[in-house]
Each structure stands twice: as C-alpha cells, then as structure tokens.
C-alpha positions in Angstrom: 0.0 0.0 0.0 1.2 3.5 -0.7 1.7 5.7 2.3 -0.9 8.1 3.6 1.3 11.1 2.7 1.4 9.8 -0.9 -2.3 9.3 -1.1 -3.1 12.7 0.4 -0.7 14.4 -1.9 -2.3 12.8 -4.9 -5.8 13.7 -3.8 -4.9 17.3 -3.1 -3.3 17.5 -6.6 -6.4 15.8 -8.1 -8.6 18.6 -6.8 -6.1 21.2 -7.9 -5.5 22.3 -4.3 -2.5 23.0 -2.2 -1.2 21.4 0.9 -2.7 22.8 4.1 -1.1 22.0 7.4 -4.5 21.5 9.1 -5.6 19.0 6.5 -2.4 17.0 6.9 -2.7 17.0 10.7 -6.3 15.9 10.5 -5.6 13.1 7.9 -2.8 11.7 10.1 -5.0 11.9 13.2 -7.9 10.1 11.4 -5.5 7.4 10.2 -4.0 7.0 13.7 -7.5 6.7 15.2 -8.4 4.0 12.8 -5.2 2.1 13.4 -5.4 2.4 17.2 -9.2 1.8 17.4 -9.5 5.1 19.4 -12.3 7.6 18.7 -11.5 11.0 17.5 -13.1 14.4 17.8 -11.5 16.9 15.4 -12.5 20.5 14.9 -11.5 21.7 11.4 -12.4 25.2 10.4 -13.8 26.2 7.1 -11.2 26.0 4.4 -9.3 23.1 6.1 -10.3 20.7 3.4 -11.7 18.2 6.0 -13.5 16.1 3.4 -10.2 15.0 1.9 -8.7 14.7 5.3 -11.1 11.9 6.3 -11.9 10.5 2.8 -8.3 9.6 2.0 -7.6 7.6 5.2 -11.1 6.1 4.9 -10.4 4.8 1.4 -7.0 3.5 2.5 -8.5 1.5 5.3 -11.3 0.2 3.2 -8.9 -1.1 0.5 -6.5 -2.5 3.1 -9.1 -4.1 5.4 -11.7 -5.2 2.8 -14.5 -3.5 4.7 -16.3 -0.3 3.7 -16.0 2.9 5.6 -19.2 4.8 6.3 -19.4 8.6 6.1 -22.5 10.2 7.7 -23.3 13.8 7.1 -26.0 16.0 8.6 -28.0 16.7 5.5 -28.8 15.2 2.1 -27.1 18.3 0.5 -23.8 17.4 2.1 -24.2 13.8 1.0 -24.6 15.0 -2.6 -21.6 17.2 -2.3 -19.4 14.4 -1.3 -20.7 12.0 -3.9 -20.9 14.5 -6.8 -17.8 16.6 -6.1 -15.4 15.1 -3.6 -15.3 11.4 -4.1 -15.1 11.4 -7.9 -12.0 13.5 -7.8 -10.5 11.5 -4.9 -11.1 8.3 -6.7 -9.5 9.5 -10.0 -6.5 10.8 -8.1 -5.9 7.6 -6.0 -6.6 5.1 -8.7 -3.0 5.1 -10.1 -1.6 4.6 -6.6 -4.0 1.9 -5.5 -4.1 -0.1 -8.7 -7.8 0.4 -9.0 -10.4 3.2 -8.7 -11.9 3.4 -5.2 -15.7 2.9 -5.3 -18.4 4.7 -3.4 -22.2 4.9 -3.1 -24.8 7.1 -1.6 -27.5 5.6 0.7 -30.6 7.4 1.8 -34.0 6.7 3.4 -36.7 5.1 1.4 -38.8 8.2 1.2 -36.1 9.8 -1.0 -36.7 7.4 -3.9 -39.5 6.6 -6.3 -41.6 3.5 -5.4 -42.0 1.4 -8.6 -44.9 -0.5 -7.2 -46.7 2.6 -6.2 -46.2 4.0 -9.7 -47.9 0.9 -11.1 -50.9 1.4 -8.8 -49.9 -1.1 -6.2 -50.8 1.2 -3.3 -54.0 3.2 -2.6 -54.1 6.9 -3.4 -53.5 9.0 -0.3 -56.3 10.9 1.4 -56.1 13.8 -1.0 -56.5 11.7 -4.1 -53.8 13.5 -6.1 -53.2 10.6 -8.4 -56.7 11.0 -9.9 -56.2 14.7 -10.3 -53.0 14.3 -12.1 -54.1 11.6 -14.5 -57.6 13.0 -15.4 -56.8 16.6 -15.9 -53.3 18.1 -16.3 -54.7 21.5 -15.8 -56.3 20.8 -12.5 -53.7 22.7 -10.7 -50.0 22.7 -9.7 -50.2 19.4 -7.8 -51.8 17.5 -10.6 -49.2 18.8 -13.0 -46.4 17.8 -10.6 -47.8 14.2 -10.3 -47.9 13.9 -14.1 -44.3 15.2 -14.4 -43.2 12.7 -11.8 -44.7 9.9 -13.8 -42.9 11.0 -16.9 -39.6 11.4 -15.0 -40.0 7.9 -13.5 -39.7 6.5 -17.0 -36.3 8.3 -17.5 -34.5 8.1 -14.2 -32.1 5.3 -13.4 -31.6 6.1 -9.7 -35.1 7.3 -8.8 -33.4 9.7 -6.4 -35.5 12.8 -5.7 -32.5 15.0 -5.7 -32.0 14.3 -9.4 -35.3 16.0 -10.3 -34.8 19.6 -11.3 -36.8 21.7 -10.5 -38.2 19.9 -7.5 -41.8 19.1 -6.6 -43.9 19.7 -3.5 -43.9 17.2 -0.6 -47.6 16.5 -1.2 -46.9 15.5 -4.8 -43.8 13.4 -3.9 -45.8 11.4 -1.4 -47.8 10.1 -4.4 -44.8 8.2 -5.8 -42.9 7.2 -2.6 -43.6 5.1 0.4 -42.1 5.0 3.9 -40.0 2.2 5.3 -43.0 0.9 7.3 -45.4 1.1 4.3 -42.9 -0.9 2.0 -43.8 -4.5 1.3 -40.1 -5.4 1.4 -39.2 -8.7 -0.1 -42.9 -9.6 -0.7 -43.3 -6.7 -3.1 -44.1 -8.0 -6.6 -41.7 -5.3 -8.1 -38.8 -5.9 -5.7 -36.5 -6.6 -8.6 -37.3 -3.2 -10.1 -37.1 -1.3 -6.7 -34.8 1.7 -6.9 -34.0 1.4 -3.2 -33.2 -2.3 -3.1 -31.1 -2.0 -6.2 -29.1 0.9 -4.9 -28.5 -0.7 -1.5 -27.5 -3.9 -3.1 -25.0 -2.0 -5.3 -23.7 -0.2 -2.2 -22.7 -3.5 -0.4 -19.5 -3.9 -2.4 -18.1 -0.3 -2.4 -15.3 1.2 -0.4 -17.0 4.3 0.9 -20.7 4.6 1.8 -22.1 8.1 2.2 -25.3 8.4 4.2 -26.8 10.9 6.7 -27.1 11.0 10.5 -30.7 10.0 10.6 -30.3 7.0 8.4 -27.2 5.9 10.3 -29.1 6.3 13.6 -32.0 4.2 12.4 -29.6 1.5 11.2 -27.8 1.5 14.6 -30.8 1.8 16.9 -33.4 -0.3 15.2 -31.1 -3.1 14.1 -32.5 -3.1 10.5 -28.9 -3.7 9.1 -29.5 -1.4 6.1 -25.8 -0.5 6.0 -23.2 -3.2 5.4 -20.9 -4.3 8.2 -18.3 -1.7 8.8 -15.6 -0.9 11.4 -15.0 2.8 10.6 -17.6 5.5 10.8 -16.9 9.2 10.0 -19.5 11.6 11.3 -19.3 15.0 9.5 -21.0 18.1 10.8 -20.9 16.2 14.1 -22.3 19.2 16.1 -25.7 18.2 14.6 -25.5 14.6 15.7 -27.4 14.9 19.0 -30.3 16.9 17.4 -30.5 14.5 14.5 -30.5 11.4 16.7 -33.1 13.0 19.0 -35.4 13.8 16.0 -35.1 10.3 14.7 -36.4 8.8 17.9 -39.0 11.4 18.7 -42.6 10.1 18.4 -46.0 11.8 18.2 -49.6 11.0 18.5 -52.4 13.2 17.0 -56.1 12.8 16.5 -55.4 13.2 12.8 -53.1 10.2 12.8 -56.0 8.2 14.3 -58.5 9.3 11.7 -56.1 8.6 8.9 -55.2 5.2 10.3 -58.8 4.3 10.7 -59.6 5.4 7.1 -56.7 3.3 5.8 -57.8 0.3 7.7 -61.2 0.9 6.2 -63.1 -2.3 5.1 -60.1 -4.5 5.9 -60.8 -4.3 9.7 -64.2 -4.4 11.3 -62.8 -2.5 14.3 -61.4 0.4 12.4 -64.2 2.8 13.5 -63.2 2.2 17.1 -59.8 3.8 16.3 -61.6 6.8 14.8 -63.7 7.1 17.9 -60.6 6.8 20.1 -59.0 9.6 18.1 -62.1 11.8 18.6 -61.9 11.2 22.4 -58.1 12.0 22.3 -58.8 15.3 20.5 -61.3 16.4 23.1 -58.8 15.7 25.8 -55.7 17.2 24.2 -57.6 20.4 23.2 -58.1 21.0 26.9 -54.5 20.6 27.8 -52.3 23.8 27.4 -49.3 23.9 25.3 -46.1 22.8 27.0 -44.4 20.0 28.9 -46.3 17.4 30.9 -44.5 16.4 34.1 -46.9 13.6 34.5 -49.7 12.0 32.3 -53.1 13.4 33.5 -55.7 10.7 34.2 -58.0 11.7 31.3 -55.1 11.7 28.8 -54.0 8.3 30.1 -57.5 7.0 29.6 -57.6 8.4 26.0 -54.2 6.9 25.2 -55.1 3.5 26.6 -58.2 3.4 24.5 -56.1 4.3 21.4 -53.6 1.6 22.3 -56.2 -1.1 22.9 -58.3 -0.4 19.8 -55.2 -0.3 17.5 -54.1 -3.6 19.0 -57.4 -5.1 18.0 -57.1 -3.7 14.5 -53.5 -5.1 14.2 -54.9 -8.5 14.8 -57.5 -8.1 12.1 -55.0 -6.7 9.6 -52.6 -9.6 10.1 -52.7 -11.6 6.8 -53.9 -15.2 6.9 -51.4 -18.0 6.6 -50.1 -18.0 3.0 -51.9 -14.8 2.0 -49.9 -12.2 0.2 -49.9 -8.7 1.7 -51.1 -6.0 -0.8 -50.2 -2.3 -0.8 -53.4 -1.2 0.7 -53.2 -3.5 3.7 -49.5 -2.7 4.3 -50.2 1.0 4.3 -53.0 0.4 6.8 -50.8 -1.8 9.0 -48.0 0.8 9.0 -50.4 3.6 10.1 -52.0 1.4 12.8 -48.7 0.1 14.1 -47.2 3.6 14.4 -50.2 4.8 16.4 -50.1 1.7 18.7 -46.4 2.0 19.4 -46.4 5.7 20.0 -49.4 5.6 22.4 -47.8 2.7 24.3 -44.5 4.6 24.6 -46.2 7.7 26.2 -48.1 5.5 28.6 -44.8 3.7 29.7 -43.5 7.1 31.1 -39.9 6.0 30.6 -37.4 7.7 33.0 -35.7 9.9 30.4 -38.6 10.6 28.1 -40.0 14.1 27.9 -43.7 14.5 27.0 -45.3 17.7 25.8 -48.3 19.1 23.9 -47.9 21.6 21.1 -50.6 23.4 19.1 -50.1 23.2 15.3 -52.2 25.7 13.3 -52.7 23.0 10.6 -52.7 19.8 12.6 -54.3 20.9 15.8 -53.0 19.4 19.2 -49.9 17.3 18.9 -48.7 15.0 21.7 -44.9 14.4 21.4 -42.4 12.3 23.3 -38.6 12.4 23.1 -35.6 11.4 25.2 -34.1 14.1 27.4 -30.6 12.7 26.6 -29.4 10.3 23.9 -25.8 10.2 25.3 -25.9 6.6 26.6 -27.8 5.4 23.5 -25.2 6.9 21.2 -22.4 5.4 23.4 -23.9 1.9 23.3 -25.1 1.8 19.7 -22.7 3.9 17.7 -19.4 3.9 19.6 -19.4 0.3 20.7 -18.5 -1.8 17.7 -16.5 0.6 15.4 -14.0 3.4 15.4 -15.8 6.7 15.1 -14.3 10.0 13.9 -16.4 13.1 14.5 -15.6 16.3 12.8 -17.1 19.8 12.4 -16.0 23.4 12.2 -17.7 23.9 15.7 -17.0 21.1 18.2 -14.9 23.0 20.7 -16.7 25.4 23.1 -14.8 27.5 25.7 -11.6 25.9 24.6 -12.6 22.3 25.3 -14.4 19.4 23.7 -16.0 18.4 26.9 -19.4 19.9 26.4 -20.0 18.2 23.0 -18.3 14.9 24.2 -20.7 14.8 27.2 -23.8 14.9 24.9 -22.7 11.9 22.9 -21.7 9.6 25.7 -17.9 10.2 25.7 -17.7 11.4 29.3 -18.4 9.7 32.6 -17.9 6.3 34.0 -17.3 3.7 31.4 -16.9 6.2 28.5 -14.7 4.9 25.7 -11.3 6.4 25.0 -11.1 9.4 22.7 -8.9 12.2 21.6 -9.7 15.8 20.7 -7.8 17.9 18.1 -8.3 21.4 16.7 -6.5 21.9 13.4 -7.6 25.5 12.9 -8.5 27.3 9.6 -6.3 28.7 6.8 -8.5 31.8 6.4 -7.4 35.3 7.5 -10.8 36.1 9.1 -9.9 39.6 10.4 -8.9 40.6 6.8 -11.7 38.8 5.0 -14.8 39.5 7.1 -16.5 42.0 9.3 -18.7 41.1 12.3 -21.2 43.9 12.6 -23.6 44.2 15.6 -26.5 46.7 15.0 -26.5 47.8 18.7 -28.8 50.7 17.9 -31.7 48.3 17.3 -34.2 47.5 20.1 -33.8 44.0 21.5 -35.8 41.4 19.6 -39.4 40.8 21.0 -41.9 38.0 20.7 -44.1 39.8 18.2 -41.7 39.6 15.3 -39.2 41.9 13.8 -39.6 45.6 14.7 -40.0 48.3 11.9 -36.5 49.4 12.7 -35.2 45.9 12.1 -37.0 45.8 8.7 -35.4 49.1 7.9 -32.0 47.8 8.8 -32.4 44.7 6.6 -33.5 46.8 3.6 -30.6 49.2 4.1 -28.1 46.4 4.3 -29.5 44.5 1.3 -29.5 47.7 -0.8 -25.9 48.4 0.0 -24.9 44.9 -0.8 -26.8 44.9 -4.1 -28.5 41.7 -3.1 -25.9 39.0 -2.4 -27.6 38.3 1.0 -28.2 35.1 2.9 -30.7 35.9 5.6 -30.7 33.5 8.6 -33.8 33.7 10.8 -34.8 32.1 14.1 -38.1 30.9 12.8 -39.9 30.3 9.5 -42.5 33.0 10.5 -39.7 35.5 10.8 -38.2 34.4 7.5 -41.5 34.6 5.6 -42.3 38.0 7.2 -38.9 39.4 6.0 -39.4 37.9 2.6 -42.8 39.5 2.1 -41.6 42.8 3.4 -38.4 42.9 1.3 -40.2 41.9 -1.8 -42.5 44.8 -1.4 -39.7 47.3 -0.5 -37.2 46.3 -3.2 -39.6 46.6 -6.1 -38.4 50.0 -7.1 -34.8 49.0 -7.8 -33.6 48.8 -11.4 -33.2 45.1 -12.2 -35.2 44.3 -9.0 -33.5 42.4 -6.3 -35.2 39.0 -6.0 -35.9 37.5 -2.6 -36.2 33.7 -2.4 -37.6 32.0 0.7 -37.0 28.5 2.1 -40.0 26.3 1.5 -40.7 27.6 -2.0 -38.7 24.8 -3.6 -36.1 22.2 -2.5 -33.3 23.9 -0.6 -30.7 22.6 -3.2 -32.7 24.3 -6.0 -33.0 27.6 -4.1 -29.3 27.6 -3.2 -28.4 27.2 -6.9 -30.6 30.1 -7.9 -29.1 32.3 -5.2 -25.5 31.3 -6.1 -26.1 32.1 -9.8 -27.6 35.5 -9.5 -25.8 38.1 -7.3 -28.9 40.4 -7.3 -30.7 37.8 -5.2 -31.3 37.2 -1.5 -32.1 33.8 0.1 -34.0 33.9 3.4 -34.6 30.8 5.6 -34.2 29.1 8.9 -32.3 26.3 10.6 -31.2 24.1 7.5 -29.7 27.2 5.9 -27.5 27.9 8.9 -25.3 24.9 8.4 -25.7 23.4 5.0 -25.3 26.3 2.6 -22.0 26.5 0.7 -22.0 29.5 -1.7 -18.4 30.6 -2.2 -17.6 33.7 -4.4 -19.4 37.0 -4.9 -23.0 35.8 -4.7 -22.9 35.8 -0.9 -21.2 38.9 0.6 -23.7 39.6 3.4 -25.0 37.2 6.0 -27.8 38.6 8.2 -28.7 36.9 11.5 -31.9 38.3 12.9 -31.4 37.3 16.6 -29.4 35.0 18.9 -30.8 31.5 18.2 -31.6 30.4 21.7 -34.0 27.6 22.1 -37.5 28.9 22.8 -38.0 29.5 26.6 -40.9 27.0 26.5 -39.0 24.4 24.5 -39.7 21.2 26.4 -36.5 19.4 25.8 -34.2 22.3 26.4 -36.1 23.2 29.6 -36.0 19.6 30.8 -32.2 19.4 30.2 -31.6 22.8 31.9 -33.6 21.7 35.0 -31.7 18.4 35.1 -28.3 20.2 35.0 -29.5 22.7 37.6 -30.6 19.9 40.0 -27.0 18.6 39.8 -25.5 22.0 40.6 -24.6 23.1 37.1 -25.6 26.2 35.2 -28.5 25.0 33.0 -28.7 28.2 30.9 -25.1 28.2 29.9 -24.9 24.4 29.5 -28.0 24.2 27.3 -29.3 27.5 25.9 -26.1 29.4 25.5 -24.3 26.4 24.1 -27.1 25.8 21.6 -26.9 29.5 20.5 -23.1 29.4 20.3 -23.1 26.4 18.0 -25.8 27.9 15.7 -24.1 31.3 15.6 -20.8 29.8 14.6 -22.4 27.8 11.9 -24.4 30.7 10.6 -21.4 33.1 10.5 -19.4 30.4 8.8 -21.6 30.7 5.8 -19.8 33.9 4.8 -16.2 33.0 4.1 -15.9 29.7 2.1 -12.7 30.5 0.1 -9.5 32.3 0.6 -10.6 35.3 -1.6 -14.1 35.6 -0.2 -15.0 39.0 1.5 -18.1 40.2 3.3 -20.1 41.1 6.4 -21.9 39.1 9.0 -24.6 41.4 10.4 -26.2 40.6 13.8 -29.4 42.4 14.3 -29.6 41.5 18.0 -28.0 44.1 20.3 -27.6 41.5 23.0 -24.5 40.2 21.1 -22.7 43.2 22.8 -24.8 44.0 25.9 -25.7 40.7 27.5 -23.6 39.1 30.2 -23.2 36.0 28.0 -22.1 38.1 25.0 -18.4 37.3 25.5 -19.1 33.5 25.4 -21.1 33.9 22.1 -18.5 36.1 20.5 -15.7 33.7 21.3 -17.6 31.0 19.4 -17.5 32.9 16.2 -14.7 33.0 13.6 -12.4 35.9 14.5 -13.8 38.5 12.2 -13.0 42.2 12.5 -15.7 43.4 15.0 -17.6 46.7 14.7 -20.9 48.4 15.5 -20.2 51.3 13.0 -23.1 51.3 10.7 -21.8 53.7 8.1 -18.5 51.9 7.9 -20.3 48.6 7.2 -22.6 50.1 4.5 -19.7 51.7 2.7 -17.8 48.4 2.8 -20.7 46.5 1.3 -21.1 49.1 -1.4 -17.4 48.8 -2.3 -17.7 45.0 -2.4 -20.7 45.2 -4.6 -19.1 47.6 -7.0 -15.9 45.5 -7.4 -17.4 42.0 -7.1 -16.2 39.5 -9.7 -18.9 37.5 -11.6 -20.5 34.6 -9.6 -18.7 31.3 -9.8 -20.1 28.6 -12.0 -22.8 26.4 -10.4 -23.4 22.9 -11.5 -26.8 21.3 -11.6 -27.4 17.9 -9.9 -25.6 15.2 -11.7 -27.5 12.3 -13.3 -27.0 9.3 -11.1 -26.7 5.6 -11.4 -27.8 3.0 -8.9 -25.0 3.6 -6.4 -25.6 7.4 -6.6 -22.5 7.9 -8.6 -22.6 10.2 -11.6 -23.5 8.5 -14.8 -20.6 7.9 -17.1 -18.2 7.5 -14.2 -16.2 4.3 -13.9 -16.7 3.2 -10.4 -14.0 0.6 -10.3 -16.3 -2.3 -10.2 -18.4 -1.3 -13.3 -19.2 1.7 -15.3 -22.3 3.6 -14.1 -24.3 3.2 -17.3 -27.3 5.1 -18.6 -28.3 7.1 -21.7 -27.7 10.8 -21.3 -30.0 13.2 -23.1 -27.8 15.2 -25.5 -29.8 18.4 -24.6 -29.2 18.0 -20.9 -26.6 20.5 -19.7 -26.0 18.9 -16.3 -22.4 17.7 -15.7 -21.7 14.1 -16.4 -18.3 13.1 -15.0 -16.0 11.0 -17.1 -13.0 8.9 -16.1 -10.7 6.5 -17.8 -11.6 2.8 -17.4 -10.1 1.3 -14.3 -9.3 -2.2 -13.2 -12.1 -4.0 -11.5 -12.1 -3.8 -7.7 -9.6 -6.2 -6.2 -12.0 -6.8 -3.4 -15.4 -6.9 -5.1 -14.6 -7.1 -8.8 -17.9 -7.3 -10.8 -18.1 -9.0 -14.2 -21.1 -8.6 -16.3 -23.1 -7.5 -13.3 -22.1 -10.6 -11.2 -19.9 -10.2 -8.1 -17.1 -12.6 -7.3 -18.1 -15.5 -5.0 -16.0 -17.4 -2.5 -16.3 -20.4 -4.7 -14.8 -18.5 -7.7 -11.9 -17.3 -5.5 -11.3 -20.8 -4.3 -11.2 -22.1 -7.9 -8.8 -19.3 -8.8 -6.4 -20.3 -6.0 -6.6 -23.9 -7.1 -5.8 -22.9 -10.6 -2.7 -20.9 -9.5 -1.5 -23.8 -7.5 -1.8 -26.0 -10.6 0.4 -23.5 -12.5 -2.4 -22.2 -14.9 -1.7 -18.9 -16.7 -4.2 -16.1 -17.0 -5.6 -17.3 -20.3 -6.1 -20.8 -19.0 -7.8 -19.4 -15.8 -10.0 -17.2 -18.0 -11.1 -20.2 -20.0 -11.7 -22.3 -16.9 -13.7 -19.6 -15.1 -15.3 -18.4 -18.3 -14.4 -14.8 -17.4 -12.4 -12.1 -19.4 -8.7 -12.3 -18.9 -8.6 -8.7 -17.8 -10.9 -9.5 -14.9 -8.9 -12.5 -13.9 -5.7 -10.4 -13.9 -7.3 -7.8 -11.7 -8.7 -10.3 -9.2 -5.3 -12.1 -9.0 -3.7 -8.8 -8.1 -6.2 -8.1 -5.5 -5.7 -11.5 -3.9 -1.9 -11.2 -4.1 -1.7 -14.2 -6.3 0.6 -14.7 -9.4 -0.6 -16.8 -12.3 1.7 -19.3 -14.0 4.0 -18.2 -16.8 2.5 -17.7 -20.2 0.5 -14.8 -21.7 0.1 -13.0 -18.4 -1.6 -9.6 -18.8 0.1 -6.6 -17.2 -1.9 -4.3 -14.9 0.3 -1.3 -15.6 
C-alpha cells in the first residue's frame, strides 16, 4: 500500500488544491484513530479541506481491510456534495496509486426514492387523491401537473433519487410516488426486482465508501435493520448536529389526525377500524383542553384516551394480520403501518420512561400534537454507535470554551465507562480579520416576541441595498423568514433590475441555493437548515444577516428539561443548554460567509444582546475571529465597495444524473461503469473517467460479483500453475478481470501470456 502522505498528496493534486497544514494534521489523526481503534473528535475550520482529510484515510482503510468505511453527514445536501464533487476527484486521483479506482455509493432513506410498485398502482391513493387529479386533468392545478411530471420522469431516471429531479416538486406530490419504510412491502413486493431502493442498496454493499446521513445511520444502529453493510469505521461529518438529528429520529408523536387517517386506511379491511376513529375523537377532546407545554406527568383523562387508542389499535392489528399464505397487498400494508405507528407511540407515552419528555404543542394546521422524546441520547449513542466501530467526529464547531468536553458529554464520551477518545483542533487557513467584518447593530431594540420591529426591517433593507443583493438571511423561525421575505419583496420593487428574494420552502433547498448562487442580485431567506448546509463561495454571498441570537424557545420542552436536570446537579443550566445551543448555531451561521481564501463580506447581527448581555463574550468567542464593529456607516460603505468591485459569480453545477450507487452517470466506479443514456440536450455535468481495473475486493463481471467459490477455484488454478488465459477459460471470465482479481488477492498466475496491470 502507498503511504498516507502519498495518497493525500495525490488527492490534493487531483482537486487542484494546495497542501494545508491543518488538513495534513487531520488526515494523520484520522489514520491513527483507525489504526489504534480510538475515537477522535476533530475541529476543522472552514477551508481546512476536512472532506479530503477523512476520505483519504477512509479509502486507505477500506482497500486495506476489505470493509467499507461509512461517512454520515448532517444533510442530504452534504451527502450530494461528497458523492458529486469530492469522491469522484479523490477516486480519480488515488486510482494510479491503489491499482484500481476506489468505489463509493450514496445511501438514503426510502422516502427519497420513487416506489416502482406505487407508480404501477400497487398502493392506494392517499387521502387527497392527487393521483386521480394528475391523471384525469393536467390543468387541475399545480399538484396535478407535478404528479404527471413525476410519472414522466419515472420512465427516464435510473436512480429514482428525488435530488436528481430539477426543478423539484412539492412534498404532497412526492408522497404520491414514494412510500415510507413501514409502508414498504419489502421482499414480498411484486416489483422488488425493479425497486430503486433495493437495487441501490445492493450495489452499495460492495463499495469502499458509503455516504449516508445522521438520521439513516441512527435508524440503522438503533433499530437493528442492518440497512448498512458491516463496517468498522464511521466518520460523522457536521458532528455538532448529531445529537439533534438522533433525537429527532427517535421522537414520536400522537395526534387525532393520525388516528383518523389510520382508521380510514384500515377501512373495510378491519371491522374494528371505527373504534380507532372514535378513540381519536376522544383523544382530541382531551388534548384540546391541555395547554401547550411540557407534561411532568400524564393526566388521568389523557392516560385514559391513550389507553383506549392503544387497545383499539391492538385489535385492528390482529384483524389486519394476513392469513397463513396470504400475500400482503399495498393497501393492507399502508393500513398496518399507520395502525402500528399509532399503537407503538401511544404505548410509549403510557410507559412514562425515566428519560422521556412528553409535551403538547398546538399546530395551526394539525391541531393538538402530543410528542415524546428522550431528554438525553448520550448513553444510547455510546452503546449503539461507539461500541463496535472506530468513530471519527468532525465539524468546524466542536470546541466550546476551549474544550471538547461539552460536546463529548452529549454523545456519551464522558463519565464512568466512557470509551477512550482524543480531541484535536486543526484551525482554519483563512485570514478572518482581513476577510470579514462582524457587525452588531447595537442601535436596534432587543428582539421581541411579536416579530421583527420596523427598525429591524429598515436595517435589513438598508443592508441589502448596500450589498446589491448577495444576501443570505438566517432567521430564528420560519415565521420571521417569511415576514422578512414578504416585506423585502415589497420594499425592493423600485430598484432597477429588481433584487429577487427567495424563501425557504418555495422549492427544495438545493434548488433555491443554486438560484441564489447564480444571480448576485438575489437574497435567500430561511431558517435552521440554511444555517449549516449552505456553501456559496464567491461574490454571490457577501452579506449574511442573522436576525437574533438563536436560543431555544423558553418553552422548548427538551431544552427546559435538560436545563432543569443540570441545575438539579448543581450546574448552570442556561449556559450548558441554551447558551451552548446558541453558540453552535451562531458559529455555523457566521461560517456561511467565508468559504474560500478570496471571499470577502459582512456578517450582520441584528440583535444588540450580542454586545450588551452578560453572556455576549461567550457567544463572541464561538465565532470565527472576524473584525468586529458596530459602526453602521463603515459597514454600509464596505458593502457598497464590495458590490461595485465584485467579480462574476462562480459557475454552479446542476445535480448530476446518477446511477444505482448514486455515482454520476458515465463515471467508472472501479467495479463497473455507471451506465445510462444521457440526453444530448441535458446540460447537467456528467463526469467521465478512464476505465479502471475492477475492484480487487469486489470485482464485478457482467453484473455478477465474485463469489467465495470462484476465489477458491482461482487459487486452485494458480497452485496448478495455470496462466491467465487458462484461468480465463476455466472460469469463463475475461482475462482482464482474472488479472485484476489475482492482483487483489496477491496471487501470481503461471508463466504464459500473463496480462500486465500497468
């Protein structure tokens, strides 16, 4: 095997980059962690090149050990970045040194793919009947048109991956062509052979690097579904998000609407379905009388309503169970999934587990919602994620107050019995004081609960006009983001070549971000997912606006429960929970500004508490070290100068067309070329690479992976002194494939017309 230094140098050269000390330090630390079986927390600032720093040692380990490495990111957008941009270049660069091209795949949850069986009518229409609308009348509205478009796209796509669809469609339309994991018929599906999900996961079994997301990784670990292949190395990117993602994954809810829908789906298939509907009505009457907020105990009337729901759903479960030998159809499976979820969630609330927090929220659309989530996931993460593999956690924001202890504690790496781990901060190569300004609008009134003040709206308008657009607006709530969007669209109408304002929720985030990146006279406003997942280098983003310090809401049930628990143990609950939460969010939000060494701009904080509050110093120390000021005129002049001298926006690529593994079509994956016809009029990038030798570990020939029996036959042939041509004839496989497999196994064929792998 080539050395790590050689591999990293090749990868850096392959991406046309330059060596960065932080990247080298991180790569060596990752390799050491893998070799020593010791967990690693590594803080790598923006510009470090952390993707290469963990991908290269991950590939090295996978090739050497014969097991895949898994990379889990916070979002689907980051998954796509690794698979579309990082791994193809890493694979090309490392192929000459490794003797083959490293392979990789993207793995997502089932809801992200088309369901072939549903497209063929194997499942009932949902409660809104959008299939009928789409098929009968294309002009029946946006939803109907979207469904028709989805059906047409289904006949063209090879991957079935929603991210490949540009422009995107609404969530309501997507539900018409996808199913959840619980609704899926699994191996009993009559179209399992055509299933996009099953085909992609099967293809992923034999690759070197599997890219997934935190939620999918958590479900795989906690529920024991074994959706990911066996692996002994896990890299968690954007690890500051891990606790929230894991918590969200195992948060359950019960609503009267869920009961009504479950009863409707059970319909004629279960005589007792009406009892579930009645139980839902009773639950609604009880929940509507309970005020919003955390429940420190289950009231008697709520316990009675939940028990009725639990018992009626148990009866329906019995009736929906298929008879011996009877096949389960889509309609029955959808009903079972809805009834099972309701039964399990009601039962969980009634159990009143020690660490569970239960609360009621009032949703304008859904009414009263009963939720339950764990106060802490630290021991669960310790037991299920850190137990059987080496884990590398990385982010630009893992160290708070000069230590990793706060983050380590939330993921089970502190306390009695905690596994061994090391923390490392490799810094950032950017000159933040020279590249960015941190501006606090201290003249504004403190944010209130009734939305942004008129003075705040004036400030946003003034800043956006000075920047000429080029603004990413990060808001603490969707209500605030929408209000600012509506206000700015009205106020900015008078400008020549009007500044456009995009808002999260109007399309898929990836589509909105591409629009924003391409047009400098554009603003993009949104909330949480924009704070950490947006990467827009260049002149299109020269102003980041943060409307207020992103504390958890005072009535947030989980945050308040955690704060109270810490206070009971003698700690400072506010600093440990609320201030830490805000510091991480602020650091991530401010980090959206400087993405390259030549980026310039301003981060504007519209919350005067960033300077006046007692905790201001703690929050400020969490930010990149920008040049700080509260001088409004200075900032406006700086923005105007940047706008006047800004270079054109950088080129923005559309989503690549994908094959089964998620790799770009036309790319040689090492095992086999990712095939698929590409429309000549399609301008999306299609990566190309020279043919590479089949994978030494999982070489694929005509779509069939190597088997243990074939390897044994190959070894027997070598012992008999057969040459490559004779082995090729014996195994009925191409000579080139035989030669590659021999190299991978470290075997040498007999003398004769042996093929060279050079």
